[in-house]
VODOTI-89823 format. One record per residue (C-alpha): residue in one letter; y, x, z; residue number from 1. Coordinates in steps of 0.1 Angstrom, whole numbers, plus 5000, padded with zeros to 4 digits. Example, Ala and Ser with C-alpha at 12.3 -4.5 7.8 and 13.67 -1.06 7.14 Angstrom:
! residues 2
<type A c2 4955 c1 5123 c3 5078 seq 1>
<type S c2 4989 c1 5137 c3 5071 seq 2>
//
This chain:
! residues 86
<type M c2 2534 c1 9025 c3 4845 seq 1>
<type S c2 2539 c1 9002 c3 4816 seq 2>
<type A c2 2546 c1 8965 c3 4821 seq 3>
<type E c2 2528 c1 8957 c3 4788 seq 4>
<type P c2 2495 c1 8946 c3 4803 seq 5>
<type L c2 2512 c1 8923 c3 4828 seq 6>
<type I c2 2534 c1 8907 c3 4801 seq 7>
<type K c2 2503 c1 8902 c3 4779 seq 8>
<type L c2 2484 c1 8886 c3 4808 seq 9>
<type T c2 2513 c1 8863 c3 4815 seq 10>
<type G c2 2513 c1 8853 c3 4779 seq 11>
<type V c2 2476 c1 8845 c3 4780 seq 12>
<type V c2 2480 c1 8825 c3 4812 seq 13>
<type V c2 2509 c1 8805 c3 4798 seq 14>
<type A c2 2490 c1 8798 c3 4765 seq 15>
<type V c2 2459 c1 8787 c3 4784 seq 16>
<type T c2 2479 c1 8765 c3 4806 seq 17>
<type G c2 2495 c1 8750 c3 4775 seq 18>
<type L c2 2461 c1 8744 c3 4759 seq 19>
<type S c2 2449 c1 8728 c3 4791 seq 20>
<type H c2 2475 c1 8700 c3 4785 seq 21>
<type F c2 2453 c1 8689 c3 4756 seq 22>
<type V c2 2420 c1 8693 c3 4774 seq 23>
<type R c2 2429 c1 8677 c3 4807 seq 24>
<type P c2 2462 c1 8659 c3 4803 seq 25>
<type E c2 2457 c1 8640 c3 4836 seq 26>
<type L c2 2462 c1 8673 c3 4855 seq 27>
<type F c2 2498 c1 8675 c3 4843 seq 28>
<type E c2 2507 c1 8638 c3 4845 seq 29>
<type S c2 2525 c1 8638 c3 4879 seq 30>
<type A c2 2545 c1 8669 c3 4871 seq 31>
<type T c2 2554 c1 8656 c3 4836 seq 32>
<type K c2 2563 c1 8622 c3 4849 seq 33>
<type S c2 2590 c1 8636 c3 4871 seq 34>
<type A c2 2608 c1 8649 c3 4840 seq 35>
<type F c2 2597 c1 8623 c3 4815 seq 36>
<type P c2 2589 c1 8589 c3 4832 seq 37>
<type D c2 2588 c1 8572 c3 4798 seq 38>
<type N c2 2561 c1 8582 c3 4773 seq 39>
<type T c2 2546 c1 8606 c3 4798 seq 40>
<type V c2 2514 c1 8613 c3 4778 seq 41>
<type T c2 2534 c1 8621 c3 4747 seq 42>
<type H c2 2555 c1 8645 c3 4766 seq 43>
<type T c2 2525 c1 8661 c3 4782 seq 44>
<type Y c2 2512 c1 8670 c3 4747 seq 45>
<type I c2 2546 c1 8682 c3 4736 seq 46>
<type D c2 2549 c1 8704 c3 4767 seq 47>
<type G c2 2514 c1 8717 c3 4761 seq 48>
<type G c2 2523 c1 8727 c3 4726 seq 49>
<type I c2 2555 c1 8744 c3 4737 seq 50>
<type E c2 2538 c1 8764 c3 4764 seq 51>
<type T c2 2510 c1 8774 c3 4740 seq 52>
<type V c2 2535 c1 8788 c3 4715 seq 53>
<type I c2 2556 c1 8805 c3 4741 seq 54>
<type G c2 2525 c1 8821 c3 4757 seq 55>
<type L c2 2512 c1 8834 c3 4723 seq 56>
<type A c2 2546 c1 8847 c3 4715 seq 57>
<type L c2 2547 c1 8866 c3 4748 seq 58>
<type V c2 2514 c1 8884 c3 4738 seq 59>
<type A c2 2528 c1 8898 c3 4706 seq 60>
<type P c2 2555 c1 8925 c3 4711 seq 61>
<type K c2 2573 c1 8915 c3 4679 seq 62>
<type T c2 2579 c1 8880 c3 4692 seq 63>
<type R c2 2584 c1 8887 c3 4729 seq 64>
<type K c2 2622 c1 8885 c3 4729 seq 65>
<type L c2 2621 c1 8852 c3 4711 seq 66>
<type A c2 2594 c1 8840 c3 4736 seq 67>
<type L c2 2616 c1 8850 c3 4766 seq 68>
<type A c2 2645 c1 8830 c3 4751 seq 69>
<type G c2 2622 c1 8801 c3 4745 seq 70>
<type L c2 2609 c1 8803 c3 4780 seq 71>
<type L c2 2644 c1 8802 c3 4794 seq 72>
<type A c2 2654 c1 8773 c3 4772 seq 73>
<type Y c2 2622 c1 8754 c3 4780 seq 74>
<type G c2 2628 c1 8759 c3 4818 seq 75>
<type A c2 2664 c1 8746 c3 4814 seq 76>
<type Y c2 2651 c1 8716 c3 4793 seq 77>
<type L c2 2626 c1 8707 c3 4820 seq 78>
<type G c2 2651 c1 8712 c3 4848 seq 79>
<type V c2 2677 c1 8691 c3 4832 seq 80>
<type N c2 2652 c1 8663 c3 4826 seq 81>
<type V c2 2639 c1 8664 c3 4862 seq 82>
<type A c2 2675 c1 8662 c3 4876 seq 83>
<type R c2 2684 c1 8634 c3 4852 seq 84>
<type N c2 2654 c1 8613 c3 4862 seq 85>
<type R c2 2657 c1 8615 c3 4900 seq 86>
//
């Protein structure tokens, strides 16, 4: 069984979550504030853009490796900022 459908579905979910940052930014405020206590709204939109791009890149097989690298880097970036702002 191929993992292709699951990877594409994951990409769509990540992209929709990213777009949701623009539609309902208040839903992400508390999570974003823990990593970015200053300029939280700006970072909510930045995070939404990053997640949208990563999600779309996961859907396309040609950009999937780059998307996975981006996802790892994004996770590290968020983790470092949460730890730094404790």
